N, C-alpha and C positions, 0 to 999 in steps of 0.2 A: 548483837548490836548493829553490825553492818547490814545484816539481813532485814532488821526492822526499818532501817533508814531506806533501804531499797524498796521495801513494801510501801512505805509512806509515799515515796515519790511515784511509785507505780499507781497508787490510789489517786494521787493528784492528777496524773496523766489521764486517767479514765474519767475524771469529773468534767463538768461543763465548763465553757469558756469563762464565765464570770467567777466561778470558784477558783479556777487556775490563776486568773488575774489577781484575785484577792490574796492568794498564797504568794504570788510573785511580789506584791507590795509588802506583805508581812515579812517574808524572808529577806528581801532586799533591804528593807529598813532596819531589820535586826542586824544584818551583817554590816551595814553602814555604821550603825551605832557602836558596834564592837570595834571596828577599825578606827573610828574617831576617838573612842575612849582609850585605845592603845596608843594612838598618836599623841593625845594630850598627856598621858602618863609618861611617854617617852620624852616629850618636850620638857615636862617638869623636871625630869631627871637630868637632862642635858643642860638646860639653861640655869637651873637652880633658883634660889631666891634672890631678889634684888637687895642692894645694900641698905636701902632705907626702910626695911620692913618694920623696924622698931617704931619709926615715926607713924606709919600707917596703923600699926597696932594701937598706938596711943590714941590716935584720932578715933579709931573704931571703938575703943573701950570707953571713950568719953560719953557722958550722958547726953543723948540726943544731938549728935553732931549734925550740923547743917551741910547743905550742898557746898558752900564755899570752903569749909574746913576739909571736907573729903576731897574735893577737887584740887585744892591747894596742896594737900599732902601727896596726892597722886602725881601732880606736876613736879613737885620737889623730888620725889623718888625717881621719876623718869629722867629729869635733868641731871641728877647726881649720877645715875647709872650711865647716862650718855657721856658725861664728862670723864667718868672713870674709864669707859671703853675707849674714848678718843685719846685719853692721856696714856693709855697702855701702848707699849711698843709692839709692833707687828712685824714679823719677818717672813718673807717668802723666799724659799731656796729652790732653785732649779738644778737638777743634776742630770747628766747625760747617762743614758742606759749603757751598760757594758755589753749588752747582748747585740750581736749583729746577725741577722737572719739571712744573710746573703751567702750563697755558696761560692767558693773560688771557681774561676773559669775552668780549671782542669777537672773539676768534679761534676760539671754540668753535662747532662746527656746531649748528644748531638741532635740537632733539629734538621730534619730533611725538608727542603723547600717543596711546596706543592704548587705545580703550575696552575694558573687560572685559565678557565676556558676562553 
């Protein structure tokens, strides 16, 4: 497998400039899409679903919902979630580290002065 990947890149190296540039865009775009997909997946896991999901599902399942209904449901979900987040108590704690990376003076090696010219 690794050998075939090496051969693939070696073949691309030996191609003309326009072919190498085309492969650059293809491989860069593919890797970017993979990173964005993983990022979106991660965000969905961390953030979770908003509290008003039932309301948006009801609007979405309605027969031919219009723009005002969809927009209004979205605004209600966002404001409800913002109220919930703002109403929650947040606490920040600062703790001093117990580690001290300074050597005591008796353990420091002696420093000899160097005269300047």
